[in-house]
TIPAMI-930129 format. One record per residue (C-alpha): residue in three letters; x, y, z. Coordinates in pm, whole numbers, plus 50000, padded with zeros to 5 digits. Example, Ala and Ser with C-alpha at 12.3 -4.5 7.8 and 13.67 -1.06 7.14 Angstrom:
% residues 2
{"ala",{51230,49550,50780}};
{"ser",{51367,49894,50714}};
***
This chain:
% residues 291
{"met",{20976,80755,85929}};
{"glu",{20725,80612,86177}};
{"phe",{20579,80947,86275}};
{"pro",{20479,81067,85924}};
{"thr",{20339,80721,85844}};
{"ala",{20128,80715,86161}};
{"leu",{20012,81069,86091}};
{"met",{19911,80980,85737}};
{"leu",{19727,80663,85840}};
{"asn",{19534,80850,86107}};
{"ala",{19452,81126,85859}};
{"ile",{19311,80866,85617}};
{"ile",{19098,80702,85886}};
{"ala",{18975,81038,86017}};
{"gly",{18890,81147,85662}};
{"leu",{18688,80834,85590}};
{"leu",{18502,80857,85922}};
{"leu",{18430,81226,85857}};
{"gly",{18314,81134,85508}};
{"gly",{18053,80905,85662}};
{"leu",{17904,81204,85844}};
{"tyr",{17910,81415,85527}};
{"ala",{17733,81138,85335}};
{"ala",{17452,81121,85592}};
{"met",{17414,81499,85585}};
{"ser",{17411,81513,85204}};
{"val",{17201,81213,85099}};
{"gly",{16882,81414,85158}};
{"ile",{17009,81690,84929}};
{"ser",{17091,81428,84667}};
{"ile",{16722,81331,84676}};
{"ser",{16560,81675,84699}};
{"phe",{16801,81872,84480}};
{"gly",{16952,81601,84263}};
{"met",{16634,81404,84187}};
{"leu",{16340,81636,84258}};
{"asp",{16502,81965,84153}};
{"val",{16393,82126,84482}};
{"val",{16665,82360,84613}};
{"asn",{16609,82296,84983}};
{"ile",{16855,82542,85128}};
{"ala",{16698,82476,85471}};
{"his",{16825,82116,85478}};
{"pro",{17099,82192,85737}};
{"ala",{16837,82351,85964}};
{"phe",{16665,82014,85995}};
{"ile",{17001,81853,86067}};
{"ile",{17051,82094,86359}};
{"leu",{16690,82041,86469}};
{"gly",{16761,81668,86477}};
{"ser",{17070,81740,86688}};
{"tyr",{16870,81935,86945}};
{"ile",{16592,81677,86970}};
{"ala",{16855,81407,87026}};
{"tyr",{17018,81634,87286}};
{"ile",{16691,81689,87478}};
{"val",{16609,81318,87500}};
{"asn",{16968,81224,87586}};
{"asp",{16993,81495,87854}};
{"arg",{16664,81412,88023}};
{"met",{16634,81037,87973}};
{"gly",{16985,80922,87892}};
{"phe",{16888,80744,87570}};
{"asp",{17142,80705,87291}};
{"pro",{17106,81000,87049}};
{"ile",{17137,80786,86736}};
{"ala",{16870,80542,86856}};
{"val",{16646,80838,86941}};
{"ser",{16689,80987,86594}};
{"val",{16596,80659,86424}};
{"val",{16285,80619,86641}};
{"leu",{16177,80980,86577}};
{"ser",{16256,80979,86204}};
{"pro",{15882,80932,86118}};
{"leu",{15822,81270,86286}};
{"phe",{16071,81435,86050}};
{"phe",{15910,81243,85763}};
{"met",{15571,81397,85843}};
{"val",{15726,81745,85873}};
{"gly",{15880,81691,85530}};
{"met",{15543,81593,85382}};
{"met",{15379,81904,85524}};
{"leu",{15663,82130,85411}};
{"tyr",{15656,82001,85055}};
{"arg",{15277,82041,85039}};
{"ile",{15314,82409,85133}};
{"tyr",{15599,82452,84883}};
{"tyr",{15400,82284,84605}};
{"leu",{15076,82477,84659}};
{"cys",{15244,82817,84703}};
{"phe",{15528,82796,84450}};
{"glu",{15575,82487,84234}};
{"lys",{15213,82462,84124}};
{"arg",{15225,82826,84013}};
{"gly",{15557,82786,83832}};
{"gln",{15737,83010,84083}};
{"glu",{15961,82749,84240}};
{"ser",{16293,82900,84129}};
{"leu",{16355,83231,84308}};
{"arg",{16052,83251,84537}};
{"gly",{16086,82887,84636}};
{"leu",{16450,82949,84727}};
{"ala",{16343,83247,84941}};
{"phe",{16086,83022,85109}};
{"phe",{16352,82773,85218}};
{"phe",{16581,83055,85331}};
{"gly",{16294,83169,85550}};
{"ile",{16254,82821,85696}};
{"leu",{16628,82811,85766}};
{"phe",{16632,83138,85961}};
{"ile",{16300,83076,86140}};
{"thr",{16433,82742,86266}};
{"glu",{16762,82900,86373}};
{"val",{16592,83188,86559}};
{"ala",{16350,82949,86731}};
{"leu",{16639,82735,86854}};
{"val",{16825,83044,86977}};
{"leu",{16517,83163,87170}};
{"ile",{16466,82821,87329}};
{"phe",{16824,82705,87391}};
{"gly",{17036,83020,87364}};
{"val",{17361,83042,87172}};
{"asp",{17567,82810,87395}};
{"tyr",{17710,82492,87250}};
{"arg",{17532,82170,87351}};
{"met",{17673,81819,87358}};
{"val",{17562,81467,87446}};
{"gln",{17708,81187,87651}};
{"thr",{17702,80828,87526}};
{"ala",{17855,80501,87640}};
{"tyr",{18114,80526,87362}};
{"ser",{18191,80901,87362}};
{"glu",{18522,80864,87544}};
{"thr",{18621,80527,87397}};
{"thr",{18899,80495,87140}};
{"leu",{19015,80169,86984}};
{"arg",{19382,80157,86894}};
{"leu",{19516,79924,86626}};
{"gly",{19892,79968,86606}};
{"val",{19950,80337,86539}};
{"val",{19594,80405,86417}};
{"asp",{19321,80541,86646}};
{"phe",{18950,80468,86596}};
{"pro",{18744,80710,86812}};
{"met",{18410,80540,86871}};
{"arg",{18229,80876,86865}};
{"leu",{18324,80879,86494}};
{"val",{18308,80505,86423}};
{"val",{17951,80448,86546}};
{"pro",{17798,80736,86342}};
{"phe",{18007,80622,86043}};
{"leu",{17868,80268,86053}};
{"val",{17506,80381,86095}};
{"ser",{17552,80651,85829}};
{"val",{17686,80412,85565}};
{"thr",{17405,80168,85651}};
{"met",{17147,80445,85604}};
{"val",{17293,80565,85273}};
{"val",{17317,80211,85132}};
{"gly",{16962,80144,85255}};
{"val",{16833,80454,85073}};
{"gln",{17012,80344,84756}};
{"met",{16864,79991,84775}};
{"phe",{16518,80137,84840}};
{"leu",{16539,80368,84540}};
{"thr",{16665,80103,84299}};
{"his",{16470,79794,84413}};
{"thr",{16118,79925,84477}};
{"phe",{15850,80061,84246}};
{"phe",{15829,80381,84449}};
{"gly",{16205,80425,84428}};
{"arg",{16201,80388,84051}};
{"ala",{15912,80637,84038}};
{"val",{16128,80888,84229}};
{"leu",{16409,80839,83979}};
{"ala",{16162,80890,83694}};
{"val",{15963,81186,83830}};
{"ala",{16227,81446,83744}};
{"gln",{16271,81305,83392}};
{"asp",{15918,81261,83256}};
{"gln",{15617,81339,83475}};
{"leu",{15374,81287,83187}};
{"ala",{15492,80928,83135}};
{"leu",{15459,80873,83508}};
{"arg",{15099,80995,83498}};
{"leu",{15022,80760,83209}};
{"met",{15138,80475,83434}};
{"gly",{14880,80581,83692}};
{"val",{15127,80738,83933}};
{"asn",{15067,81079,84090}};
{"pro",{15392,81282,84056}};
{"phe",{15296,81514,84341}};
{"arg",{15258,81223,84582}};
{"val",{15587,81069,84468}};
{"lys",{15773,81398,84513}};
{"ala",{15611,81462,84851}};
{"leu",{15714,81120,84984}};
{"ala",{16065,81153,84842}};
{"phe",{16108,81501,84991}};
{"ala",{15982,81369,85324}};
{"leu",{16244,81094,85306}};
{"ser",{16514,81356,85254}};
{"ile",{16402,81544,85568}};
{"ala",{16395,81218,85767}};
{"thr",{16759,81149,85674}};
{"ala",{16847,81503,85786}};
{"gly",{16700,81438,86131}};
{"val",{16906,81121,86170}};
{"ala",{17220,81300,86047}};
{"gly",{17166,81560,86319}};
{"ala",{17217,81293,86584}};
{"phe",{17542,81187,86417}};
{"leu",{17660,81548,86423}};
{"ile",{17596,81608,86794}};
{"val",{17762,81277,86885}};
{"ile",{18075,81388,86699}};
{"gln",{18088,81753,86808}};
{"pro",{17898,82013,87015}};
{"val",{17639,82215,86824}};
{"gln",{17469,82553,86851}};
{"pro",{17179,82694,86643}};
{"ala",{17385,82892,86389}};
{"ile",{17620,82607,86303}};
{"gly",{17383,82479,86034}};
{"arg",{17480,82763,85802}};
{"glu",{17835,82627,85791}};
{"tyr",{17708,82313,85619}};
{"ile",{17493,82469,85345}};
{"gly",{17779,82482,85096}};
{"leu",{17915,82146,85207}};
{"val",{17601,81940,85148}};
{"phe",{17547,82089,84803}};
{"ala",{17916,82045,84722}};
{"val",{17901,81674,84809}};
{"cys",{17587,81631,84598}};
{"val",{17736,81809,84295}};
{"leu",{18079,81648,84328}};
{"gly",{17934,81299,84347}};
{"gly",{17690,81354,84061}};
{"met",{17339,81496,84068}};
{"gly",{17092,81237,84191}};
{"ser",{17351,80963,84242}};
{"ile",{17342,80813,84593}};
{"trp",{17662,80616,84533}};
{"gly",{17814,80938,84399}};
{"thr",{17709,81120,84716}};
{"leu",{17887,80856,84925}};
{"leu",{18200,80877,84711}};
{"gly",{18195,81258,84704}};
{"ala",{18159,81267,85083}};
{"phe",{18463,81042,85124}};
{"val",{18666,81257,84882}};
{"leu",{18581,81579,85067}};
{"gly",{18633,81413,85405}};
{"leu",{18979,81292,85304}};
{"ala",{19068,81630,85153}};
{"glu",{18968,81813,85472}};
{"ser",{19146,81562,85696}};
{"phe",{19475,81576,85502}};
{"thr",{19463,81954,85480}};
{"ser",{19388,81995,85852}};
{"thr",{19659,81748,85949}};
{"phe",{19943,81877,85732}};
{"phe",{19857,82244,85662}};
{"gly",{19614,82352,85934}};
{"pro",{19233,82348,85969}};
{"ser",{19190,82702,85833}};
{"trp",{19289,82576,85486}};
{"ala",{19046,82282,85485}};
{"pro",{18734,82455,85338}};
{"ala",{18937,82628,85065}};
{"val",{19106,82305,84957}};
{"ser",{18779,82109,84965}};
{"phe",{18591,82354,84744}};
{"gly",{18897,82400,84523}};
{"leu",{18889,82024,84471}};
{"leu",{18519,82050,84382}};
{"leu",{18587,82319,84121}};
{"ala",{18874,82121,83972}};
{"ala",{18664,81805,83951}};
{"leu",{18378,81990,83781}};
{"ala",{18617,82152,83537}};
{"phe",{18721,81809,83407}};
{"arg",{18394,81623,83476}};
{"pro",{18095,81860,83499}};
{"ser",{17850,81576,83562}};
{"gly",{18029,81480,83884}};
{"leu",{18223,81169,83978}};
{"leu",{17938,80923,83916}};
{"gly",{17697,81151,83730}};
{"arg",{17546,81058,83397}};
***
């Protein structure tokens, strides 16, 4: 009986740690798609871009990738501001944000991927940290530090975003901008500025999540496409615009993938995860914590 118990405990821990990564990757989508109604299909491209920037600095200077991503997050924030300004002027302002805006973000996704391929090639890249090879063992349960450290920083980031959105005037303006822009204008707040800053925040979280990803596994330019469905699935499963829901949805999908990979094989993991999403939406269309 010991072996199945140990296997199950390790599957639970691995699922929760994996869920932390999924939460970090999806919190930006929860902001841009769930709150601002901007279908940023290029979000995973910025995650991979964050991975490669962390890789470059780690490879040449030896700095910790997660620390690098936090320090350089203002750079991603500024990129997000610029990107939303282009999107607003070319599409949203003209009322063409649905199909043409989606095509715009698809273009950004593939331009970023091709640029990374031209610069770095298609080989997988990885980083070395002081904790990459370290594993803590408590009884029969293993805690790989390459998963634990990103998990702790990820949960801290997601909780910090939630506190920022619920305890500041700007955060409450973000929550209100998708509901009633006219009321927001009457309060003297510029909806465009609020949406630009919120979208920039979502891109900044993507850059940080990229460092988590490359600490956990090697990356190559095309791997971002694998996460397009995942980040939107986490956002929808948790509840549109709910940061706590995003965290919960990420844990649910992480556990589902971990259990499926452990007991049935990794090839079944995506099918089970998205089957779980469809089942949840069938009984609760607003998501786990949606309104």
